[in-house]
gemmi code that builds the backbone of each chain (N, CA, C; Angstrom):
import gemmi

chains = {
    "A": [
        ("GLY", (0.810, -1.191, 0.000), (0.000, 0.000, 0.000), (0.848, 1.246, 0.000)),
        ("GLN", (0.194, 2.376, 0.100), (0.886, 3.660, 0.102), (0.761, 4.289, 1.482)),
        ("SER", (1.870, 4.767, 2.033), (1.807, 5.407, 3.337), (2.976, 6.356, 3.512)),
        ("LEU", (2.775, 7.357, 4.344), (3.825, 8.297, 4.717), (3.807, 8.426, 6.224)),
        ("GLU", (4.975, 8.526, 6.816), (5.079, 8.696, 8.261), (5.945, 9.909, 8.583)),
        ("GLN", (5.447, 10.726, 9.475), (6.208, 11.873, 9.960), (5.823, 12.095, 11.410)),
        ("PRO", (6.700, 12.722, 12.208), (6.378, 12.926, 13.616), (5.170, 13.838, 13.747)),
        ("SER", (4.408, 13.630, 14.808), (3.190, 14.418, 14.973), (3.475, 15.829, 15.464)),
        ("GLU", (4.529, 15.983, 16.249), (4.808, 17.291, 16.827), (6.296, 17.478, 17.081)),
        ("VAL", (6.767, 18.688, 16.859), (8.154, 19.054, 17.142), (8.145, 20.431, 17.788)),
        ("THR", (8.975, 20.607, 18.798), (9.091, 21.897, 19.479), (10.531, 22.368, 19.433)),
        ("ALA", (10.735, 23.646, 19.152), (12.083, 24.210, 19.115), (12.010, 25.683, 19.493)),
        ("VAL", (13.154, 26.270, 19.772), (13.192, 27.678, 20.172), (13.588, 28.559, 18.992)),
        ("GLU", (13.245, 29.791, 19.085), (13.596, 30.772, 18.065), (15.090, 30.758, 17.797)),
        ("GLY", (15.454, 30.811, 16.508), (16.856, 30.842, 16.135), (17.478, 29.468, 15.964)),
        ("ALA", (16.789, 28.449, 16.415), (17.335, 27.089, 16.338), (17.127, 26.499, 14.938)),
        ("ILE", (17.630, 25.275, 14.788), (17.451, 24.501, 13.561), (16.599, 23.282, 13.897)),
        ("VAL", (15.658, 22.953, 13.039), (14.827, 21.778, 13.273), (14.708, 20.958, 11.995)),
        ("GLN", (14.675, 19.658, 12.158), (14.557, 18.744, 11.019), (13.283, 17.918, 11.184)),
        ("ILE", (12.476, 17.885, 10.154), (11.240, 17.095, 10.160), (11.410, 15.969, 9.151)),
        ("ASN", (11.338, 14.744, 9.641), (11.576, 13.578, 8.801), (10.289, 13.037, 8.194)),
        ("CYS", (10.450, 12.369, 7.085), (9.310, 11.749, 6.403), (9.790, 10.460, 5.742)),
        ("THR", (9.161, 9.371, 6.084), (9.429, 8.111, 5.392), (8.177, 7.715, 4.637)),
        ("TYR", (8.369, 7.117, 3.486), (7.217, 6.816, 2.651), (7.306, 5.398, 2.104)),
        ("GLN", (6.157, 4.912, 1.745), (6.062, 3.598, 1.115), (5.094, 3.708, -0.045)),
        ("THR", (5.622, 3.545, -1.247), (4.780, 3.597, -2.425), (5.496, 2.873, -3.553)),
        ("SER", (4.748, 2.330, -4.459), (5.370, 1.561, -5.529), (5.625, 2.379, -6.789)),
        ("GLY", (5.044, 3.567, -6.853), (5.202, 4.371, -8.060), (5.687, 5.772, -7.755)),
        ("PHE", (6.804, 5.888, -7.085), (7.286, 7.169, -6.573), (7.817, 8.065, -7.684)),
        ("TYR", (7.355, 9.338, -7.651), (7.842, 10.324, -8.625), (8.494, 11.520, -7.970)),
        ("GLY", (8.190, 11.760, -6.693), (8.805, 12.909, -6.045), (8.193, 13.177, -4.692)),
        ("LEU", (8.904, 13.982, -3.883), (8.472, 14.306, -2.528), (8.348, 15.814, -2.394)),
        ("SER", (7.190, 16.256, -1.946), (6.941, 17.684, -1.746), (6.758, 17.983, -0.269)),
        ("TRP", (6.942, 19.243, 0.053), (6.681, 19.724, 1.414), (5.759, 20.933, 1.337)),
        ("TYR", (4.787, 20.951, 2.262), (3.839, 22.052, 2.344), (3.768, 22.553, 3.782)),
        ("GLN", (3.496, 23.841, 3.899), (3.301, 24.475, 5.200), (1.847, 24.899, 5.323)),
        ("GLN", (1.269, 24.706, 6.499), (-0.107, 25.132, 6.718), (-0.235, 25.769, 8.103)),
        ("HIS", (-0.581, 27.048, 8.119), (-0.884, 27.716, 9.376), (-2.315, 27.402, 9.778)),
        ("ASP", (-2.580, 27.477, 11.077), (-3.922, 27.196, 11.582), (-4.955, 28.050, 10.860)),
        ("GLY", (-5.977, 27.381, 10.337), (-7.049, 28.089, 9.650), (-6.724, 28.477, 8.230)),
        ("GLY", (-5.514, 28.142, 7.778), (-5.113, 28.530, 6.430), (-5.056, 27.352, 5.484)),
        ("ALA", (-4.597, 27.613, 4.292), (-4.468, 26.578, 3.274), (-3.015, 26.125, 3.190)),
        ("PRO", (-2.782, 24.909, 2.756), (-1.403, 24.467, 2.543), (-0.722, 25.314, 1.476)),
        ("THR", (0.530, 25.651, 1.710), (1.314, 26.377, 0.722), (2.594, 25.600, 0.438)),
        ("PHE", (2.979, 25.589, -0.801), (4.111, 24.805, -1.277), (5.429, 25.368, -0.760)),
        ("LEU", (6.302, 24.449, -0.322), (7.636, 24.858, 0.114), (8.724, 24.345, -0.818)),
        ("SER", (8.664, 23.049, -1.171), (9.752, 22.490, -1.970), (9.337, 21.169, -2.591)),
        ("TYR", (10.142, 20.744, -3.551), (9.904, 19.479, -4.235), (11.243, 18.843, -4.567)),
        ("ASN", (11.361, 17.538, -4.274), (12.556, 16.783, -4.637), (12.150, 15.593, -5.492)),
        ("ALA", (12.695, 15.539, -6.697), (12.491, 14.369, -7.542), (13.736, 13.487, -7.541)),
        ("LEU", (14.872, 14.106, -7.325), (16.150, 13.394, -7.342), (16.798, 13.428, -5.964)),
        ("ASP", (17.701, 12.491, -5.721), (18.407, 12.443, -4.444), (19.211, 13.715, -4.223)),
        ("GLY", (19.276, 14.114, -2.969), (20.112, 15.259, -2.635), (19.342, 16.339, -1.922)),
        ("LEU", (20.008, 17.465, -1.781), (19.498, 18.574, -0.992), (19.074, 19.726, -1.901)),
        ("GLU", (17.896, 20.260, -1.645), (17.412, 21.452, -2.328), (17.300, 22.560, -1.291)),
        ("GLU", (17.874, 23.716, -1.580), (17.855, 24.811, -0.612), (17.067, 25.994, -1.151)),
        ("THR", (16.181, 26.512, -0.287), (15.416, 27.706, -0.640), (15.380, 28.612, 0.577)),
        ("GLY", (16.303, 29.532, 0.641), (16.369, 30.435, 1.776), (16.665, 29.694, 3.072)),
        ("ARG", (15.815, 29.886, 4.067), (16.041, 29.236, 5.364), (15.606, 27.773, 5.357)),
        ("PHE", (14.894, 27.374, 4.306), (14.377, 26.010, 4.243), (15.187, 25.169, 3.262)),
        ("SER", (15.430, 23.926, 3.635), (16.081, 22.964, 2.750), (15.304, 21.667, 2.806)),
        ("SER", (15.329, 20.920, 1.709), (14.666, 19.624, 1.700), (15.606, 18.604, 1.097)),
        ("PHE", (15.567, 17.414, 1.667), (16.489, 16.345, 1.273), (15.698, 15.114, 0.893)),
        ("LEU", (16.220, 14.360, -0.059), (15.581, 13.115, -0.476), (16.634, 12.028, -0.681)),
        ("SER", (16.297, 10.830, -0.191), (17.057, 9.634, -0.488), (16.072, 8.590, -0.984)),
        ("ARG", (16.049, 8.377, -2.265), (15.071, 7.444, -2.836), (15.370, 6.001, -2.436)),
        ("SER", (16.633, 5.665, -2.278), (16.987, 4.294, -1.895), (16.505, 3.968, -0.487)),
        ("ASP", (16.418, 4.987, 0.366), (15.954, 4.792, 1.742), (14.484, 5.150, 1.910)),
        ("SER", (13.827, 5.596, 0.848), (12.422, 6.045, 0.923), (12.266, 7.044, 2.066)),
        ("TYR", (13.105, 8.043, 2.042), (13.220, 8.947, 3.189), (13.531, 10.348, 2.714)),
        ("GLY", (12.948, 11.301, 3.390), (13.268, 12.689, 3.125), (13.120, 13.506, 4.390)),
        ("TYR", (13.634, 14.707, 4.356), (13.431, 15.595, 5.494), (13.363, 17.038, 5.044)),
        ("LEU", (12.748, 17.820, 5.900), (12.683, 19.270, 5.729), (13.510, 19.887, 6.847)),
        ("LEU", (14.412, 20.759, 6.491), (15.286, 21.414, 7.469), (14.930, 22.895, 7.520)),
        ("LEU", (14.604, 23.360, 8.692), (14.279, 24.774, 8.868), (15.363, 25.407, 9.744)),
        ("GLN", (16.001, 26.431, 9.238), (17.079, 27.103, 9.956), (16.618, 28.475, 10.439)),
        ("GLU", (17.344, 28.965, 11.441), (17.061, 30.305, 11.995), (15.560, 30.464, 12.257)),
        ("LEU", (15.029, 29.535, 13.033), (13.589, 29.497, 13.265), (13.045, 30.836, 13.749)),
        ("GLN", (11.871, 31.164, 13.216), (11.164, 32.373, 13.631), (9.785, 31.972, 14.156)),
        ("MET", (9.196, 32.841, 14.948), (7.886, 32.541, 15.523), (6.872, 32.235, 14.415)),
        ("LYS", (6.992, 32.912, 13.295), (6.026, 32.724, 12.214), (6.138, 31.344, 11.564)),
        ("ASP", (7.203, 30.594, 11.903), (7.343, 29.246, 11.356), (6.464, 28.233, 12.101)),
        ("SER", (5.860, 28.665, 13.191), (4.926, 27.784, 13.907), (3.752, 27.464, 12.984)),
        ("ALA", (3.641, 26.198, 12.636), (2.643, 25.769, 11.657), (2.710, 24.245, 11.571)),
        ("SER", (1.873, 23.687, 10.732), (1.963, 22.261, 10.419), (2.690, 22.087, 9.099)),
        ("TYR", (3.511, 21.053, 9.035), (4.291, 20.779, 7.836), (3.948, 19.377, 7.328)),
        ("PHE", (3.620, 19.300, 6.056), (3.194, 18.038, 5.460), (4.179, 17.611, 4.379)),
        ("CYS", (4.565, 16.356, 4.404), (5.252, 15.804, 3.252), (4.185, 15.156, 2.363)),
        ("ALA", (4.455, 15.129, 1.087), (3.493, 14.569, 0.141), (4.252, 13.859, -0.961)),
        ("VAL", (3.782, 12.686, -1.289), (4.415, 11.898, -2.335), (3.592, 12.010, -3.608)),
        ("ARG", (4.280, 12.258, -4.690), (3.620, 12.166, -5.986), (3.752, 10.721, -6.437)),
        ("ASP", (2.621, 10.048, -6.499), (2.611, 8.611, -6.706), (2.047, 8.276, -8.073)),
        ("GLY", (2.784, 7.498, -8.852), (2.330, 7.145, -10.190), (1.793, 5.729, -10.295)),
        ("THR", (1.488, 5.118, -9.160), (0.927, 3.764, -9.185), (-0.355, 3.744, -10.002)),
        ("SER", (-0.547, 2.725, -10.761), (-1.749, 2.515, -11.588), (-1.880, 3.546, -12.689)),
        ("GLY", (-0.791, 4.220, -13.004), (-0.801, 5.101, -14.171), (-1.337, 6.487, -13.943)),
        ("THR", (-1.732, 6.798, -12.734), (-2.189, 8.161, -12.453), (-1.169, 8.858, -11.572)),
        ("TYR", (-1.230, 10.143, -11.515), (-0.220, 10.906, -10.786), (-0.870, 11.661, -9.645)),
        ("LYS", (-1.281, 10.936, -8.625), (-1.940, 11.610, -7.529), (-0.962, 11.875, -6.395)),
        ("TYR", (-1.335, 12.799, -5.547), (-0.517, 13.207, -4.423), (-1.106, 12.643, -3.140)),
        ("ILE", (-0.255, 12.026, -2.343), (-0.661, 11.473, -1.057), (0.067, 12.246, 0.032)),
        ("PHE", (-0.698, 12.785, 0.964), (-0.129, 13.615, 2.013), (0.073, 12.828, 3.304)),
        ("GLY", (1.141, 13.168, 4.011), (1.345, 12.634, 5.352), (0.381, 13.285, 6.319)),
        ("THR", (0.417, 12.838, 7.555), (-0.520, 13.330, 8.563), (-0.108, 14.675, 9.142)),
        ("GLY", (1.088, 15.130, 8.812), (1.506, 16.458, 9.241), (2.294, 16.458, 10.532)),
        ("THR", (3.233, 17.385, 10.620), (4.028, 17.606, 11.833), (3.744, 19.022, 12.314)),
        ("ARG", (3.274, 19.111, 13.529), (2.971, 20.422, 14.098), (4.234, 20.964, 14.744)),
        ("LEU", (4.738, 22.070, 14.217), (5.944, 22.702, 14.751), (5.564, 23.868, 15.655)),
        ("LYS", (6.068, 23.823, 16.874), (5.881, 24.934, 17.810), (7.228, 25.601, 18.027)),
        ("VAL", (7.277, 26.882, 17.744), (8.496, 27.651, 17.961), (8.298, 28.494, 19.205)),
        ("LEU", (9.181, 28.313, 20.162), (9.089, 29.027, 21.434), (10.048, 30.206, 21.463)),
        ("ALA", (9.623, 31.264, 22.119), (10.465, 32.465, 22.236), (11.618, 32.235, 23.206)),
    ],
    "B": [
        ("ASP", (-2.831, 37.323, -10.744), (-3.902, 36.328, -10.664), (-4.420, 36.242, -9.228)),
        ("ALA", (-5.724, 36.027, -9.076), (-6.328, 36.018, -7.753), (-6.077, 34.719, -7.010)),
        ("GLY", (-5.487, 33.746, -7.637), (-5.298, 32.470, -7.001), (-6.524, 31.593, -7.177)),
        ("VAL", (-6.522, 30.439, -6.525), (-7.665, 29.543, -6.578), (-8.790, 30.130, -5.721)),
        ("ILE", (-9.973, 30.173, -6.293), (-11.119, 30.752, -5.593), (-12.108, 29.658, -5.246)),
        ("GLN", (-12.540, 29.637, -3.996), (-13.532, 28.659, -3.555), (-14.712, 29.377, -2.925)),
        ("SER", (-15.883, 28.803, -3.122), (-17.067, 29.332, -2.458), (-18.034, 28.197, -2.145)),
        ("PRO", (-18.804, 28.309, -1.080), (-18.671, 29.342, -0.055), (-17.463, 29.078, 0.833)),
        ("ARG", (-17.086, 30.011, 1.685), (-15.986, 29.795, 2.615), (-16.447, 28.991, 3.818)),
        ("HIS", (-17.698, 29.167, 4.172), (-18.280, 28.422, 5.286), (-19.673, 27.969, 4.873)),
        ("GLU", (-20.007, 26.742, 5.265), (-21.325, 26.207, 4.962), (-21.796, 25.402, 6.153)),
        ("VAL", (-22.962, 25.747, 6.644), (-23.590, 24.977, 7.721), (-24.913, 24.471, 7.181)),
        ("THR", (-25.119, 23.188, 7.264), (-26.329, 22.601, 6.714), (-26.818, 21.484, 7.620)),
        ("GLU", (-27.991, 21.015, 7.346), (-28.554, 19.925, 8.149), (-28.411, 18.603, 7.410)),
        ("MET", (-28.287, 17.588, 8.176), (-28.172, 16.248, 7.621), (-29.278, 15.994, 6.596)),
        ("GLY", (-28.886, 15.407, 5.464), (-29.849, 15.085, 4.425), (-29.933, 16.122, 3.325)),
        ("GLN", (-29.395, 17.312, 3.578), (-29.438, 18.365, 2.578), (-28.329, 18.181, 1.542)),
        ("GLU", (-28.556, 18.748, 0.368), (-27.542, 18.740, -0.691), (-26.590, 19.909, -0.481)),
        ("VAL", (-25.314, 19.643, -0.671), (-24.294, 20.674, -0.525), (-23.486, 20.739, -1.817)),
        ("THR", (-23.257, 21.939, -2.315), (-22.438, 22.129, -3.517), (-21.307, 23.087, -3.214)),
        ("LEU", (-20.089, 22.609, -3.415), (-18.898, 23.436, -3.220), (-18.347, 23.797, -4.594)),
        ("ARG", (-17.829, 25.014, -4.704), (-17.400, 25.519, -6.006), (-15.940, 25.930, -5.999)),
        ("CYS", (-15.338, 25.807, -7.167), (-13.914, 26.119, -7.279), (-13.607, 26.709, -8.644)),
        ("LYS", (-12.827, 27.779, -8.622), (-12.295, 28.356, -9.857), (-10.787, 28.241, -9.787)),
        ("PRO", (-10.182, 27.408, -10.659), (-8.728, 27.238, -10.603), (-8.004, 28.435, -11.197)),
        ("ILE", (-6.693, 28.437, -11.043), (-5.876, 29.473, -11.653), (-5.881, 29.275, -13.163)),
        ("SER", (-6.063, 30.353, -13.882), (-6.127, 30.290, -15.333), (-4.857, 29.674, -15.908)),
        ("GLY", (-5.039, 28.728, -16.821), (-3.894, 28.092, -17.460), (-3.426, 26.810, -16.795)),
        ("HIS", (-3.946, 26.524, -15.616), (-3.575, 25.287, -14.929), (-4.367, 24.118, -15.509)),
        ("ASP", (-3.653, 23.017, -15.798), (-4.276, 21.872, -16.424), (-4.901, 20.902, -15.426)),
        ("TYR", (-4.439, 20.959, -14.189), (-4.865, 19.980, -13.192), (-5.666, 20.650, -12.078)),
        ("LEU", (-6.715, 19.954, -11.645), (-7.516, 20.429, -10.526), (-7.746, 19.272, -9.567)),
        ("PHE", (-7.558, 19.565, -8.295), (-7.648, 18.538, -7.251), (-8.685, 18.966, -6.218)),
        ("TRP", (-9.426, 18.013, -5.692), (-10.305, 18.231, -4.534), (-9.770, 17.397, -3.365)),
        ("TYR", (-9.564, 18.069, -2.236), (-9.089, 17.407, -1.018), (-10.085, 17.638, 0.111)),
        ("ARG", (-10.039, 16.730, 1.085), (-10.814, 16.886, 2.315), (-9.835, 16.785, 3.479)),
        ("GLN", (-9.967, 17.682, 4.441), (-9.082, 17.664, 5.602), (-9.872, 17.565, 6.891)),
        ("THR", (-9.534, 16.567, 7.695), (-10.104, 16.415, 9.031), (-8.978, 16.105, 10.005)),
        ("MET", (-9.244, 16.298, 11.275), (-8.226, 16.000, 12.289), (-7.892, 14.509, 12.279)),
        ("MET", (-8.904, 13.691, 12.096), (-8.693, 12.247, 12.209), (-7.972, 11.676, 10.985)),
        ("ARG", (-8.314, 12.155, 9.810), (-7.824, 11.522, 8.590), (-6.812, 12.367, 7.828)),
        ("GLY", (-6.568, 13.585, 8.296), (-5.593, 14.418, 7.613), (-6.120, 14.938, 6.292)),
        ("LEU", (-5.211, 15.152, 5.355), (-5.545, 15.708, 4.045), (-5.666, 14.558, 3.047)),
        ("GLU", (-6.866, 14.351, 2.553), (-7.132, 13.229, 1.652), (-7.494, 13.744, 0.268)),
        ("LEU", (-6.902, 13.150, -0.752), (-7.279, 13.470, -2.120), (-8.577, 12.749, -2.453)),
        ("LEU", (-9.560, 13.495, -2.911), (-10.850, 12.898, -3.270), (-10.884, 12.544, -4.756)),
        ("ILE", (-10.515, 13.500, -5.591), (-10.579, 13.319, -7.030), (-9.677, 14.345, -7.682)),
        ("TYR", (-9.151, 14.027, -8.876), (-8.472, 15.070, -9.617), (-8.804, 14.984, -11.103)),
        ("PHE", (-8.718, 16.136, -11.748), (-9.040, 16.296, -13.159), (-7.790, 16.745, -13.923)),
        ("ASN", (-7.699, 16.308, -15.166), (-6.688, 16.807, -16.079), (-7.415, 17.288, -17.331)),
        ("ASN", (-7.247, 18.579, -17.637), (-7.952, 19.148, -18.794), (-9.452, 18.840, -18.746)),
        ("ASN", (-10.030, 19.025, -17.581), (-11.469, 18.897, -17.333), (-11.966, 17.450, -17.255)),
        ("VAL", (-11.084, 16.489, -17.439), (-11.483, 15.080, -17.430), (-11.111, 14.454, -16.085)),
        ("PRO", (-12.053, 13.779, -15.412), (-11.687, 13.126, -14.144), (-10.729, 11.970, -14.398)),
        ("ILE", (-9.617, 11.974, -13.710), (-8.577, 10.967, -13.920), (-8.590, 9.905, -12.823)),
        ("ASP", (-8.732, 10.327, -11.588), (-8.693, 9.388, -10.473), (-9.697, 9.834, -9.426)),
        ("ASP", (-10.740, 9.045, -9.240), (-11.751, 9.378, -8.231), (-11.772, 8.326, -7.129)),
        ("SER", (-10.679, 7.608, -6.976), (-10.634, 6.516, -5.995), (-10.765, 7.010, -4.561)),
        ("GLY", (-10.536, 8.285, -4.344), (-10.649, 8.830, -3.002), (-12.038, 9.315, -2.641)),
        ("MET", (-12.943, 9.326, -3.578), (-14.318, 9.741, -3.292), (-14.934, 8.707, -2.361)),
        ("PRO", (-15.395, 9.128, -1.192), (-15.791, 8.171, -0.155), (-16.961, 7.271, -0.538)),
        ("GLU", (-17.919, 7.766, -1.218), (-19.078, 6.940, -1.567), (-19.920, 7.671, -2.602)),
        ("ASP", (-20.984, 7.007, -3.015), (-21.801, 7.543, -4.110), (-22.474, 8.865, -3.766)),
        ("ARG", (-22.479, 9.232, -2.537), (-23.095, 10.515, -2.167), (-22.270, 11.692, -2.668)),
        ("PHE", (-21.007, 11.421, -2.994), (-20.102, 12.463, -3.458), (-19.986, 12.399, -4.986)),
        ("SER", (-20.041, 13.563, -5.614), (-19.815, 13.631, -7.048), (-19.105, 14.931, -7.369)),
        ("ALA", (-18.295, 14.923, -8.414), (-17.560, 16.120, -8.822), (-17.640, 16.261, -10.327)),
        ("LYS", (-17.690, 17.519, -10.762), (-17.745, 17.813, -12.182), (-16.802, 18.963, -12.500)),
        ("MET", (-16.372, 18.997, -13.740), (-15.584, 20.126, -14.227), (-16.062, 20.424, -15.646)),
        ("PRO", (-17.112, 21.207, -15.786), (-17.712, 21.463, -17.101), (-16.819, 22.273, -18.032)),
        ("ASN", (-15.897, 23.051, -17.463), (-14.955, 23.803, -18.297), (-13.678, 24.069, -17.505)),
        ("ALA", (-12.719, 24.685, -18.160), (-11.396, 24.851, -17.547), (-11.388, 25.811, -16.377)),
        ("SER", (-12.448, 26.566, -16.175), (-12.432, 27.585, -15.135), (-13.419, 27.320, -14.011)),
        ("PHE", (-13.993, 26.116, -13.947), (-15.009, 25.884, -12.928), (-15.142, 24.405, -12.597)),
        ("SER", (-15.253, 24.120, -11.301), (-15.487, 22.753, -10.859), (-16.405, 22.781, -9.644)),
        ("THR", (-17.177, 21.713, -9.491), (-18.054, 21.589, -8.332), (-17.844, 20.239, -7.662)),
        ("LEU", (-18.026, 20.238, -6.357), (-18.050, 19.013, -5.569), (-19.394, 18.998, -4.851)),
        ("LYS", (-20.167, 17.944, -5.092), (-21.516, 17.886, -4.554), (-21.647, 16.710, -3.597)),
        ("ILE", (-22.339, 16.956, -2.505), (-22.625, 15.902, -1.537), (-24.143, 15.831, -1.385)),
        ("GLN", (-24.703, 14.689, -1.680), (-26.146, 14.518, -1.610), (-26.490, 13.070, -1.310)),
        ("PRO", (-27.114, 12.780, -0.174), (-27.403, 13.692, 0.928), (-26.210, 13.837, 1.859)),
        ("SER", (-26.111, 14.948, 2.530), (-24.990, 15.169, 3.434), (-25.229, 14.476, 4.780)),
        ("GLU", (-24.135, 14.125, 5.442), (-24.187, 13.474, 6.753), (-23.212, 14.188, 7.686)),
        ("PRO", (-23.433, 14.093, 8.992), (-22.528, 14.765, 9.946), (-21.059, 14.389, 9.761)),
        ("ARG", (-20.775, 13.154, 9.358), (-19.391, 12.727, 9.181), (-18.718, 13.371, 7.975)),
        ("ASP", (-19.477, 14.096, 7.169), (-18.897, 14.831, 6.046), (-18.318, 16.170, 6.488)),
        ("SER", (-18.545, 16.534, 7.731), (-18.020, 17.797, 8.245), (-16.497, 17.795, 8.153)),
        ("ALA", (-15.954, 18.802, 7.499), (-14.520, 18.868, 7.228), (-14.231, 20.183, 6.522)),
        ("VAL", (-12.952, 20.413, 6.256), (-12.562, 21.513, 5.371), (-12.243, 20.901, 4.010)),
        ("TYR", (-12.868, 21.422, 2.982), (-12.668, 20.927, 1.624), (-11.821, 21.940, 0.857)),
        ("PHE", (-10.695, 21.462, 0.352), (-9.794, 22.320, -0.410), (-9.831, 21.940, -1.883)),
        ("CYS", (-9.760, 22.952, -2.696), (-9.542, 22.782, -4.116), (-8.126, 23.283, -4.401)),
        ("ALA", (-7.406, 22.598, -5.270), (-6.054, 23.016, -5.639), (-5.898, 22.862, -7.148)),
        ("SER", (-5.033, 23.669, -7.726), (-4.749, 23.519, -9.147), (-3.243, 23.567, -9.360)),
        ("SER", (-2.824, 23.018, -10.487), (-1.400, 23.048, -10.815), (-1.221, 23.016, -12.325)),
        ("PRO", (-0.091, 23.531, -12.787), (0.245, 23.368, -14.191), (0.604, 21.900, -14.435)),
        ("THR", (0.923, 21.556, -15.649), (1.347, 20.196, -15.946), (2.512, 19.823, -15.033)),
        ("PRO", (2.371, 18.735, -14.270), (3.384, 18.411, -13.251), (4.626, 17.751, -13.840)),
        ("GLU", (5.420, 18.518, -14.561), (6.693, 17.995, -15.037), (7.640, 17.825, -13.856)),
        ("VAL", (8.703, 17.167, -14.094), (9.615, 16.817, -13.004), (10.080, 18.041, -12.235)),
        ("GLN", (10.356, 19.116, -12.956), (10.952, 20.271, -12.277), (9.930, 21.183, -11.619)),
        ("TYR", (8.654, 20.888, -11.831), (7.674, 21.873, -11.385), (6.436, 21.155, -10.895)),
        ("ASN", (6.273, 21.042, -9.596), (5.184, 20.233, -9.054), (4.374, 20.949, -7.991)),
        ("GLU", (4.344, 22.247, -8.036), (3.635, 22.988, -7.015), (2.142, 22.957, -7.250)),
        ("GLN", (1.410, 22.644, -6.183), (-0.044, 22.759, -6.196), (-0.415, 24.038, -5.462)),
        ("PHE", (-1.367, 24.748, -6.018), (-1.831, 26.000, -5.429), (-3.209, 25.733, -4.817)),
        ("PHE", (-3.294, 25.900, -3.521), (-4.530, 25.600, -2.812), (-5.408, 26.835, -2.663)),
        ("GLY", (-6.707, 26.611, -2.756), (-7.650, 27.658, -2.421), (-7.791, 27.777, -0.920)),
        ("PRO", (-8.578, 28.752, -0.458), (-8.707, 28.995, 0.983), (-9.521, 27.939, 1.714)),
        ("GLY", (-10.232, 27.099, 0.963), (-11.013, 26.040, 1.588), (-12.436, 26.426, 1.899)),
        ("THR", (-13.276, 25.425, 1.986), (-14.665, 25.587, 2.448), (-14.826, 24.755, 3.703)),
        ("ARG", (-15.185, 25.429, 4.796), (-15.412, 24.701, 6.050), (-16.873, 24.276, 6.089)),
        ("LEU", (-17.100, 22.974, 5.998), (-18.457, 22.425, 5.969), (-18.815, 21.818, 7.310)),
        ("THR", (-19.953, 22.225, 7.824), (-20.489, 21.643, 9.056), (-21.865, 21.084, 8.748)),
        ("VAL", (-22.022, 19.791, 8.989), (-23.323, 19.149, 8.781), (-23.895, 18.781, 10.145)),
        ("LEU", (-25.031, 19.366, 10.458), (-25.631, 19.167, 11.786), (-26.565, 17.967, 11.821)),
    ],
}
model = gemmi.Model(1)
for chain_id, residues in chains.items():
    chain = gemmi.Chain(chain_id)
    for i, (resn, *xyz) in enumerate(residues, 1):
        res = gemmi.Residue()
        res.name, res.seqid = resn, gemmi.SeqId(i, " ")
        for name, pos in zip(("N", "CA", "C"), xyz):
            atom = gemmi.Atom()
            atom.name, atom.element = name, gemmi.Element(name[0])
            atom.pos, atom.b_iso = gemmi.Position(*pos), 0.0
            res.add_atom(atom)
        chain.add_residue(res)
    model.add_chain(chain)
structure = gemmi.Structure()
structure.add_model(model)
structure.setup_entities()
């Protein structure tokens, strides 16, 4: 079957670095995305990895290892506004369609 | 561009009533997705369209749910009859052709549905 696992909650202090892990199981993997969602808001795109390695976008970086079915989102220089839920999502091509499957989300709390 | 537009933003209805949610994707986007989000089940893909054609509706929970996309700028998700367990936030998202280098989905603000 298809599944994604990520921690339910992470807490860190302002200015720190935090890593949110995601492991996935799917037979038709095409890529791993990360989305941020503030309470009451809509998910917004952060990054996408189709190939192994690290992608950096400002304070955020995302890593993928396809052989390990594993990825992570790295947030540096944490700010209070980074308090939100973070979702990994797999683009899955099983059965010939390209649908996105989302993890259950990691709630990040940034403390002052 | 105004982004993905959804209406209504909030809907409160009674069990057994028909509910219609509406979505206008970003102009030029080939793909449209309907998601449902609840605390228990997270963000679930219900159905997605490519060029107005439904491609995968395996996430539609049951026959009470139906979705249409009559043209490139409009889609509806209908629940008939509605039940309390349908209470959730329903998101519509659109994206350009998902080539390897470009896979961003743009989400609308969502419709918060409460079925009493």
